[in-house]
C-alpha positions as CSV (number, residue, x, y, z in Angstrom):
1,M,0.3,0.2,0.0
2,P,1.7,3.2,-1.0
3,A,2.7,5.7,2.0
4,F,0.0,8.5,1.1
5,L,-2.9,5.7,1.2
6,L,-1.6,3.9,4.5
7,L,-1.5,8.0,5.9
8,L,-4.9,9.2,4.7
9,T,-6.3,5.8,6.2
10,L,-4.9,6.6,9.6
11,L,-6.2,10.1,9.5
12,T,-9.6,8.9,8.8
13,S,-10.2,6.4,10.9
14,T,-8.3,8.5,13.7
15,L,-10.1,11.5,13.3
16,V,-13.7,10.7,11.8
17,V,-14.4,7.5,13.7
18,P,-14.2,8.8,17.3
19,A,-15.8,11.4,16.3
20,A,-18.9,9.5,14.3
21,A,-19.3,7.2,17.6
22,S,-19.5,10.2,20.0
23,A,-22.0,11.9,18.5
24,P,-25.7,11.2,19.8
25,A,-28.1,9.6,17.4
26,R,-30.7,12.1,15.9
27,A,-34.5,10.1,15.4
28,P,-35.2,10.6,11.6
29,S,-37.5,13.3,11.2
30,A,-41.1,13.7,11.4
31,D,-41.8,15.5,8.6
32,P,-41.1,14.1,5.3
33,R,-41.4,17.2,3.7
34,P,-38.4,19.0,2.1
35,R,-36.9,22.1,3.8
36,F,-36.8,24.0,0.5
37,G,-37.6,23.6,-3.0
38,W,-37.5,25.9,-6.4
39,P,-39.4,28.9,-6.4
40,L,-40.9,28.4,-9.8
41,A,-42.7,25.4,-11.4
42,A,-40.8,22.6,-13.5
43,P,-39.2,23.4,-16.0
44,H,-36.7,26.3,-14.2
45,P,-34.1,26.2,-16.3
46,V,-30.7,28.0,-14.5
47,V,-30.2,30.9,-17.4
48,R,-27.2,32.6,-15.3
49,P,-25.8,30.6,-12.2
50,Y,-24.6,31.9,-8.8
51,Q,-20.8,33.7,-8.9
52,A,-19.2,34.2,-5.4
53,P,-17.8,37.4,-5.2
54,T,-14.1,37.7,-4.9
55,T,-14.4,40.2,-1.9
56,P,-17.7,41.3,0.0
57,Y,-17.9,44.4,-2.5
58,G,-16.6,42.5,-5.3
59,P,-18.1,41.8,-8.4
60,G,-19.7,38.6,-8.4
61,H,-23.6,37.0,-9.2
62,R,-24.9,36.6,-5.8
63,G,-28.0,34.1,-6.4
64,V,-29.4,32.6,-9.9
65,D,-31.4,33.3,-12.3
66,L,-34.1,31.3,-13.4
67,G,-35.8,31.2,-16.6
68,G,-39.8,31.5,-16.8
69,P,-42.9,33.2,-18.3
70,A,-43.7,36.4,-17.0
71,G,-47.1,36.3,-14.8
72,A,-46.1,33.4,-14.0
73,P,-46.3,32.2,-10.0
74,V,-43.4,32.6,-7.3
75,T,-43.3,30.4,-4.6
76,A,-41.6,30.6,-0.7
77,A,-38.8,28.2,-1.4
78,G,-39.0,27.5,2.6
79,D,-41.0,28.1,5.5
80,G,-40.0,31.6,7.0
81,V,-42.0,35.8,7.6
82,V,-41.6,37.9,4.8
83,V,-39.2,40.5,5.7
84,Y,-39.6,43.0,2.7
85,A,-42.4,42.9,-0.3
86,A,-42.0,46.1,-2.2
87,D,-40.5,48.1,-4.9
88,L,-36.6,48.4,-4.3
89,A,-34.4,50.7,-7.4
90,L,-38.2,50.4,-10.0
91,R,-38.5,46.3,-9.2
92,G,-40.8,44.5,-7.2
93,V,-39.0,42.4,-4.6
94,V,-39.6,39.7,-2.2
95,S,-37.1,38.8,0.9
96,I,-38.0,35.9,3.7
97,D,-36.3,35.2,6.5
98,H,-36.4,31.6,7.2
99,G,-34.5,31.9,10.9
100,D,-30.9,31.0,11.5
101,G,-29.9,34.4,9.8
102,L,-31.1,32.3,6.7
103,R,-32.8,34.8,4.3
104,T,-33.9,34.4,0.8
105,T,-35.0,36.7,-2.1
106,Y,-36.9,36.9,-5.0
107,E,-37.0,40.1,-7.8
108,P,-38.6,41.2,-10.2
109,V,-42.0,40.6,-8.8
110,T,-45.5,41.6,-7.9
111,P,-45.6,41.1,-4.6
112,A,-48.4,39.0,-3.6
113,V,-47.6,39.2,0.5
114,T,-47.3,41.7,2.8
115,V,-44.7,42.5,5.3
116,G,-45.1,40.3,8.6
117,R,-46.4,37.1,6.9
118,H,-45.7,33.5,7.7
119,V,-45.2,31.2,4.5
120,T,-44.7,28.1,3.7
121,L,-42.9,26.0,1.2
122,G,-45.0,26.6,-2.0
123,T,-46.9,29.7,-0.6
124,V,-47.3,31.8,-3.8
125,I,-45.6,35.3,-2.6
126,G,-45.5,36.7,-5.7
127,H,-45.7,36.8,-9.9
128,L,-42.3,36.8,-12.0
129,A,-42.1,40.4,-13.7
130,P,-40.3,40.9,-17.1
131,G,-37.5,42.9,-16.9
132,H,-34.2,41.6,-15.1
133,L,-31.0,42.8,-16.6
134,G,-29.3,40.2,-19.3
135,C,-32.5,38.0,-19.8
136,T,-34.3,37.9,-22.9
137,A,-37.3,36.6,-21.3
138,A,-38.4,37.2,-17.8
139,C,-36.3,35.0,-15.3
140,L,-36.3,35.4,-11.9
141,H,-33.2,36.3,-9.8
142,W,-33.3,34.5,-6.8
143,G,-30.3,35.2,-4.2
144,A,-29.6,33.6,-0.3
145,R,-27.8,34.5,2.3
146,R,-26.6,33.6,6.1
147,G,-25.8,36.4,7.7
148,E,-23.8,38.7,5.2
149,E,-22.4,35.9,3.2
150,Y,-24.0,35.1,-0.2
151,L,-24.7,31.6,-0.8
152,D,-25.9,29.3,-4.1
153,P,-29.3,29.1,-3.4
154,L,-29.2,25.7,-5.0
155,G,-27.3,24.4,-2.3
156,L,-30.9,24.8,-0.3
157,L,-32.4,22.1,-2.7
158,T,-30.0,18.8,-1.5
159,T,-32.1,16.3,-0.3
160,G,-29.8,15.5,2.2
161,R,-29.1,12.1,1.0
162,V,-25.6,11.2,0.3
163,R,-23.9,8.7,-1.7
164,L,-20.3,7.2,-1.9
165,L,-19.4,5.7,-5.2
166,P,-17.1,3.0,-5.3
167,W,-13.8,3.8,-5.3
168,D,-11.3,1.7,-7.2
169,G,-8.1,3.6,-5.2
170,S,-7.1,5.3,-8.4
171,A,-8.5,8.8,-7.0
172,V,-7.5,10.2,-4.1
173,S,-10.6,11.6,-2.8
174,P,-14.1,10.3,-3.2
175,T,-16.8,11.1,-5.0
176,F,-19.8,12.4,-3.7
177,A,-23.7,12.5,-4.9
178,G,-26.6,14.2,-4.0
179,S,-25.0,17.3,-2.5
180,F,-24.9,21.0,-3.6
181,G,-23.7,20.4,-7.0
182,D,-26.3,18.2,-7.7
183,P,-29.9,19.8,-6.7
184,A,-31.9,17.2,-7.9
185,G,-30.8,15.1,-5.4
186,A,-30.2,12.3,-8.0
187,G,-27.9,9.5,-7.8
């Protein structure tokens, strides 16, 4: 066995197994419903992906643009409280606080909710309006952040399932499926 594989095996068994063995077992959730879902009905093509800014005020794309028809219902991606529902810079914006510092934003929309309203996953919060910069047809800019850190909202769509693929020893690290890179949870 090559030395680096032996070292990797020792580190993994030393660091991961005791931590997992000491962690308390968690009961499965009684609610089979996912915590987050798509804010537009399928199909919802990603017209422009998330691009993390290199600095807090640097360039980037702090969300994803999802293609959809003008007037389509926009739904809450998860349970929360509406904290903003009005025009901002001549565009309709809705923002939902999901707790634990997590907020999602949706624009351009014609809001159908008011500030303070409790919403659940799938509640219609507005209708898609045309005019988002960079879209030839209508598209929804869907953003997410935790505190001051912007996140890729597609990462909210994970199913929680992780599957290790077979490892034949030719790769140094395992491959994961059903994580942030696989929003449909396939695999």
